[in-house]
N, C-alpha and C positions, 0 to 999 in steps of 0.2 A: 200368631194365635193358634194355629194348628199344632205347632210344637208344644205350646203350653197345654193344650187339651190332651195331647197324647201323654205328656208327663203326668197329668192329673189322673188319667185313666190307669196308668201303671202304679200309682200310689194305692189305688183301690184294689187292683188285681194285676200283679206283675206277670201273669201268664198269658195276657192277651197278645198273641203274636202279631196281630195286625197293627197294634199300637207300637210294638217294638220296631216293626218294619217301617211304620210311619215316622217314628223318631229318626231312624237312619236316613230316610228320604229327605225329611225336613232339614236335618243337620247338613246334608250335602247342599241342599238348595240355599240355606242360609249362609253357608260358607261361600258359595258362589256369588250371592248377591250382596252380602254385607262384609265379607272378608273375615280374617282371623279373629277380629274383635266382636263377632256376631253375638256372643253370649251377653255382652254388656248392654246390648240394645234390646234385649228381650223384656217384655212385661213380666211382672213377678208371677211366679207359679203358686197358685193357691195351695195351702196346706190342707190335706184331707184329714179330718179327725180320725183318730185310731179306731173309733167305733165303726167307721165305715170301711176302714182298710181290711182287706182279706175277709170281708163278710160273706163272700161266696163259700168259704169253707164250712159255714154253719148250715148251708142249704142241704136239704135232704137229697139223697142220691138220685131220686127221680128227676129233680131239677137239673142235676148234672147231665143226666141222659138227654133231657130236652135240649140243653144248651149244646151238647155234642151234636145233636141232630141238625141243628140249624147251622150247618157248615158253610152254606153259601154266603160268604161274607158280604158280597156286594148287595144282596137283597136285604140282609138284616141291617147293614150299616147305612144304606141310603134310602130304603123304602119310605121312611117317614120324614125324610128331609128333602126340601126343595133345593137342588144344587144352585149355587151362585153362578154368575157369569164367568167368574174365574175358574170354578170347578168344571163348567161346561167346556171352556177353552182347553183346560188341562186334559180333560177326557178326550177331546178331539185330537190333541197332539199325541197322546198315548195310543189312540186308535191308529193313527197314521204310522206310528212306529211299528205297531203290530202288523199293519198291512205290508210294510217294507220287509219285515221278517218272513212273512208268508211267501213273498216273491222270491226270497232267498232259500225257501224250503225249510226254514227253522220254525216248525209249527209249535214245538214245546215252548220256546221263548215267546212266540207270538201270543200264546195263551196267557202267559204272565202279563204281557202288555195289555191285552184286552181286559183281563181281570182287574188290573190297576185302573184302567180307564173306567170300568163299571163301578169301581169304588168311588170315583169322583162324581160320576153321573150315570145313572142306569136308565136314562130316557132315550138312548140311541138304539133303535132297532137293529141297525146294520152291525153294531159292535157284537151283539149277541149272535147274529147269523154268521159273522166272520169267525167268531170263536168256534161256532158249531162246525164250520168247515175244518178247522184244525182238529177238533175232536174226531171228525169222520176219518181224516187221514191217519190219526193215531188209533183208529178202531175203538174209540170210546163212545160207542153208539148211544148209550143211555144219556150221557152228558150232552151229546149232540141234540137229541130229541128235546131235552129240557131247555137248551138255549134257543132252539128254533121256536118253541112254544112261547118263551118270553118275548122273542122278537116279534112274533105274530100278535101278541097282546098289545104291543106298541104300534104296530103297523100291520093291519090285517091284509094288506096287499103286497107284503114282502115276498116276492116270487122266489128269491134265493132261499128264504127260510122254508117255504113249502117244499121246494125241491130237495133241500138237504135233509129235512125231516123225513121226506118220503124215502130217501136213500138209507137213512138210519133205520127206519122201520123195516125196510126190506132186509137189511143186514141182520136185524133182530128177528126176522121171519114173521113179522106182523104185517102180512101182505094186505090185509083189509085196510088198516090205517094208512099204509103206504099208498094204496090205490085212491083212498079218499083225498089225501094231500095232493096227489097228481091231478085229480079231477078238479080240485079247487084252483090249482095253479093254471090249468088249461082254460078255466072260465075267465081268468084274468088275461092270459096270453095264449090264445088258441093255437098260434103258430110256433110255439116253443118246441124246437126240434128235440133237444135232449129229454124233455119231459114226455114227449110222445113216444120216444124210444124206451124210456123207463116204464111207461104205462104198459107197453107191449110185454116187457120182461115180467112185470108184476102180474099181469093178466094170466100169463102161462102158469104161474105158481098158484093162482087162485083156483084153477080147475083141477 
């Protein structure tokens, strides 16, 4: 059914890259599970009326700008949808694959896995804070801050998210925000050594 949905999306607008990627992923999955005859086992793909096809072209340019702005696919794709048990399981597997890539030092590939995981289900705080770690390593500090913020919305006691956001804020020279994050972290874990050390470093920059 996911394959059928992606196909339907592309009838309406063939520039939706996430749908193109989705079809590629589903094709591989269907080949693996159903074999070379997989196309014969698909439900019929609904035909989208011509009036609905390419209707984005008639949108005023302002709307195009708005659409370009919402670049975070995982939030737009999954925010209004409750993930199924299958989605949650797939998200977990993709997250684990991302974790393995982090252990190997392949942070760019890990980001791709975490992003795929979040497309399946964006309810896992640790996936956001793990992706934030990768952004930190790659010096993409603004992205790291965003991911930690999402992680903390889902779990207000995610210590790693507080610590990584504090690190990102420090790198962006926002020492006040960094100090606030460390203070929140130390309320949860007063004996957290790395956080105490980071607090000292940030404190020096505050004065």
